[in-house]
TIZA-122106 format. One record per residue: residue number from 1; residue in one letter; y, x, z of N, C-alpha, C in turn. Coordinates in nm, 4 decimals. Example, Ala and Ser with C-alpha at 12.3 -4.5 7.8 and 13.67 -1.06 7.14 Angstrom:
2
torba nr 1 | rest A | n.north -0.5690 | n.east 1.3190 | n.up 0.7800 | ca.north -0.4500 | ca.east 1.2300 | ca.up 0.7800 | c.north -0.3300 | c.east 1.3200 | c.up 0.7800
torba nr 2 | rest S | n.north -0.2250 | n.east 1.2850 | n.up 0.7080 | ca.north -0.1060 | ca.east 1.3670 | ca.up 0.7140 | c.north 0.0030 | c.east 1.2900 | c.up 0.7870
END
This chain:
48
torba nr 1 | rest M | n.north -0.1193 | n.east 0.0830 | n.up 0.0000 | ca.north 0.0000 | ca.east 0.0000 | ca.up 0.0000 | c.north 0.1252 | c.east 0.0872 | c.up 0.0000
torba nr 2 | rest R | n.north 0.1168 | n.east 0.2005 | n.up 0.0642 | ca.north 0.2338 | ca.east 0.2885 | ca.up 0.0691 | c.north 0.2699 | c.east 0.3392 | c.up -0.0708
torba nr 3 | rest E | n.north 0.1686 | n.east 0.3582 | n.up -0.1551 | ca.north 0.1967 | ca.east 0.4068 | ca.up -0.2907 | c.north 0.2761 | c.east 0.3036 | c.up -0.3700
torba nr 4 | rest S | n.north 0.2431 | n.east 0.1762 | n.up -0.3541 | ca.north 0.3165 | ca.east 0.0730 | ca.up -0.4278 | c.north 0.4603 | c.east 0.0626 | c.up -0.3779
torba nr 5 | rest E | n.north 0.4794 | n.east 0.0801 | n.up -0.2478 | ca.north 0.6157 | ca.east 0.0784 | ca.up -0.1943 | c.north 0.6950 | c.east 0.1958 | c.up -0.2504
torba nr 6 | rest F | n.north 0.6302 | n.east 0.3118 | n.up -0.2594 | ca.north 0.6984 | ca.east 0.4290 | ca.up -0.3130 | c.north 0.7335 | c.east 0.4078 | c.up -0.4596
torba nr 7 | rest E | n.north 0.6426 | n.east 0.3472 | n.up -0.5325 | ca.north 0.6673 | ca.east 0.3188 | ca.up -0.6742 | c.north 0.7841 | c.east 0.2215 | c.up -0.6888
torba nr 8 | rest F | n.north 0.7909 | n.east 0.1242 | n.up -0.5994 | ca.north 0.9010 | ca.east 0.0277 | ca.up -0.6023 | c.north 1.0343 | c.east 0.0976 | c.up -0.5742
torba nr 9 | rest E | n.north 1.0323 | n.east 0.1901 | n.up -0.4799 | ca.north 1.1550 | ca.east 0.2625 | ca.up -0.4456 | c.north 1.2010 | c.east 0.3501 | c.up -0.5608
torba nr 10 | rest Q | n.north 1.1083 | n.east 0.4005 | n.up -0.6386 | ca.north 1.1447 | ca.east 0.4899 | ca.up -0.7486 | c.north 1.1984 | c.east 0.4140 | c.up -0.8699
torba nr 11 | rest S | n.north 1.1515 | n.east 0.2910 | n.up -0.8905 | ca.north 1.1938 | ca.east 0.2159 | ca.up -1.0099 | c.north 1.3094 | c.east 0.1229 | c.up -0.9755
torba nr 12 | rest V | n.north 1.4201 | n.east 0.1821 | n.up -0.9316 | ca.north 1.5375 | ca.east 0.1042 | ca.up -0.8962 | c.north 1.6153 | c.east 0.0735 | c.up -1.0235
torba nr 13 | rest Q | n.north 1.6488 | n.east -0.0530 | n.up -1.0423 | ca.north 1.7208 | ca.east -0.0897 | ca.up -1.1640 | c.north 1.8660 | c.east -0.0454 | c.up -1.1568
torba nr 14 | rest S | n.north 1.9303 | n.east -0.0672 | n.up -1.0422 | ca.north 2.0704 | ca.east -0.0313 | ca.up -1.0258 | c.north 2.0824 | c.east 0.0746 | c.up -0.9182
torba nr 15 | rest K | n.north 2.1425 | n.east 0.1864 | n.up -0.9512 | ca.north 2.1567 | ca.east 0.2952 | ca.up -0.8542 | c.north 2.2954 | c.east 0.2954 | c.up -0.7906
torba nr 16 | rest R | n.north 2.3748 | n.east 0.1895 | n.up -0.8131 | ca.north 2.5076 | ca.east 0.1838 | ca.up -0.7523 | c.north 2.4975 | c.east 0.1585 | c.up -0.6024
torba nr 17 | rest N | n.north 2.6037 | n.east 0.1911 | n.up -0.5324 | ca.north 2.6073 | ca.east 0.1726 | ca.up -0.3882 | c.north 2.6245 | c.east 0.0246 | c.up -0.3552
torba nr 18 | rest D | n.north 2.5449 | n.east -0.0268 | n.up -0.2613 | ca.north 2.5540 | ca.east -0.1677 | ca.up -0.2231 | c.north 2.6890 | c.east -0.2010 | c.up -0.1610
torba nr 19 | rest A | n.north 2.7489 | n.east -0.1041 | n.up -0.0922 | ca.north 2.8789 | ca.east -0.1285 | ca.up -0.0294 | c.north 2.9848 | c.east -0.1563 | c.up -0.1349
torba nr 20 | rest I | n.north 2.9758 | n.east -0.0880 | n.up -0.2477 | ca.north 3.0710 | ca.east -0.1109 | ca.up -0.3562 | c.north 3.0522 | c.east -0.2520 | c.up -0.4112
torba nr 21 | rest D | n.north 2.9285 | n.east -0.2917 | n.up -0.4351 | ca.north 2.9009 | ca.east -0.4267 | ca.up -0.4854 | c.north 2.9483 | c.east -0.5319 | c.up -0.3860
torba nr 22 | rest S | n.north 2.9280 | n.east -0.5073 | n.up -0.2582 | ca.north 2.9732 | ca.east -0.6022 | ca.up -0.1560 | c.north 3.1255 | c.east -0.6124 | c.up -0.1570
torba nr 23 | rest G | n.north 3.1920 | n.east -0.5000 | n.up -0.1698 | ca.north 3.3377 | ca.east -0.5001 | ca.up -0.1749 | c.north 3.3901 | c.east -0.5747 | c.up -0.2958
torba nr 24 | rest V | n.north 3.3268 | n.east -0.5542 | n.up -0.4110 | ca.north 3.3681 | ca.east -0.6244 | ca.up -0.5327 | c.north 3.3460 | c.east -0.7739 | c.up -0.5165
torba nr 25 | rest G | n.north 3.2332 | n.east -0.8131 | n.up -0.4620 | ca.north 3.2060 | ca.east -0.9554 | ca.up -0.4402 | c.north 3.3061 | c.east -1.0185 | c.up -0.3456
torba nr 26 | rest F | n.north 3.3413 | n.east -0.9464 | n.up -0.2385 | ca.north 3.4406 | ca.east -0.9971 | ca.up -0.1443 | c.north 3.5760 | c.east -1.0104 | c.up -0.2121
torba nr 27 | rest A | n.north 3.6147 | n.east -0.9116 | n.up -0.2899 | ca.north 3.7454 | ca.east -0.9134 | ca.up -0.3567 | c.north 3.7535 | c.east -1.0288 | c.up -0.4558
torba nr 28 | rest V | n.north 3.6475 | n.east -1.0494 | n.up -0.5322 | ca.north 3.6476 | ca.east -1.1580 | ca.up -0.6315 | c.north 3.6593 | c.east -1.2932 | c.up -0.5625
torba nr 29 | rest S | n.north 3.5824 | n.east -1.3145 | n.up -0.4563 | ca.north 3.5895 | ca.east -1.4429 | ca.up -0.3861 | c.north 3.7248 | c.east -1.4596 | c.up -0.3175
torba nr 30 | rest F | n.north 3.7807 | n.east -1.3515 | n.up -0.2637 | ca.north 3.9124 | ca.east -1.3577 | ca.up -0.1994 | c.north 4.0201 | c.east -1.3963 | c.up -0.3010
torba nr 31 | rest V | n.north 4.0169 | n.east -1.3334 | n.up -0.4183 | ca.north 4.1142 | ca.east -1.3651 | ca.up -0.5232 | c.north 4.0982 | c.east -1.5091 | c.up -0.5689
torba nr 32 | rest F | n.north 3.9736 | n.east -1.5562 | n.up -0.5809 | ca.north 3.9492 | ca.east -1.6938 | ca.up -0.6240 | c.north 4.0104 | c.east -1.7928 | c.up -0.5257
torba nr 33 | rest F | n.north 3.9813 | n.east -1.7764 | n.up -0.3971 | ca.north 4.0340 | ca.east -1.8711 | ca.up -0.2976 | c.north 4.1854 | c.east -1.8587 | c.up -0.2840
torba nr 34 | rest T | n.north 4.2392 | n.east -1.7393 | n.up -0.3008 | ca.north 4.3848 | ca.east -1.7223 | ca.up -0.2998 | c.north 4.4473 | c.east -1.7980 | c.up -0.4163
torba nr 35 | rest A | n.north 4.3864 | n.east -1.7889 | n.up -0.5337 | ca.north 4.4384 | ca.east -1.8599 | ca.up -0.6504 | c.north 4.4344 | c.east -2.0108 | c.up -0.6274
torba nr 36 | rest I | n.north 4.3257 | n.east -2.0615 | n.up -0.5710 | ca.north 4.3160 | ca.east -2.2048 | ca.up -0.5427 | c.north 4.4256 | c.east -2.2466 | c.up -0.4453
torba nr 37 | rest F | n.north 4.4484 | n.east -2.1648 | n.up -0.3423 | ca.north 4.5521 | ca.east -2.1954 | ca.up -0.2435 | c.north 4.6909 | c.east -2.1967 | c.up -0.3080
torba nr 38 | rest V | n.north 4.7193 | n.east -2.0968 | n.up -0.3920 | ca.north 4.8500 | ca.east -2.0881 | ca.up -0.4578 | c.north 4.8705 | c.east -2.2064 | c.up -0.5511
torba nr 39 | rest I | n.north 4.7691 | n.east -2.2412 | n.up -0.6277 | ca.north 4.7802 | ca.east -2.3565 | ca.up -0.7188 | c.north 4.8074 | c.east -2.4836 | c.up -0.6394
torba nr 40 | rest G | n.north 4.7347 | n.east -2.5029 | n.up -0.5306 | ca.north 4.7561 | ca.east -2.6207 | ca.up -0.4466 | c.north 4.8956 | c.east -2.6238 | c.up -0.3869
torba nr 41 | rest T | n.north 4.9446 | n.east -2.5083 | n.up -0.3429 | ca.north 5.0795 | ca.east -2.5015 | ca.up -0.2852 | c.north 5.1846 | c.east -2.5326 | c.up -0.3912
torba nr 42 | rest V | n.north 5.1681 | n.east -2.4785 | n.up -0.5111 | ca.north 5.2635 | ca.east -2.5052 | ca.up -0.6192 | c.north 5.2649 | c.east -2.6527 | c.up -0.6542
torba nr 43 | rest I | n.north 5.1491 | n.east -2.7148 | n.up -0.6628 | ca.north 5.1420 | ca.east -2.8572 | ca.up -0.6937 | c.north 5.2100 | c.east -2.9392 | c.up -0.5834
torba nr 44 | rest E | n.north 5.1873 | n.east -2.8982 | n.up -0.4585 | ca.north 5.2498 | ca.east -2.9715 | ca.up -0.3474 | c.north 5.4021 | c.east -2.9577 | c.up -0.3516
torba nr 45 | rest V | n.north 5.4524 | n.east -2.8397 | n.up -0.3802 | ca.north 5.5980 | ca.east -2.8176 | ca.up -0.3869 | c.north 5.6581 | c.east -2.8951 | c.up -0.5037
torba nr 46 | rest L | n.north 5.5904 | n.east -2.8926 | n.up -0.6178 | ca.north 5.6434 | ca.east -2.9620 | ca.up -0.7354 | c.north 5.6380 | c.east -3.1136 | c.up -0.7162
torba nr 47 | rest G | n.north 5.5473 | n.east -3.1611 | n.up -0.6326 | ca.north 5.5313 | ca.east -3.3049 | ca.up -0.6112 | c.north 5.6358 | c.east -3.3635 | c.up -0.5189
torba nr 48 | rest K | n.north 5.7110 | n.east -3.2802 | n.up -0.4508 | ca.north 5.8108 | ca.east -3.3305 | ca.up -0.3551 | c.north 5.9360 | c.east -3.3798 | c.up -0.4277
END
């Protein structure tokens, strides 16, 4: 069983750092929710 685990560890599809991917995912979601908030605020201001 250890050999199959070693084989799995060697055949990594993406060698990028997980922390970088996590940071990118956080940034994308943060920008998305910020955009939704800004759009909502603009609509509320224009509606007054």
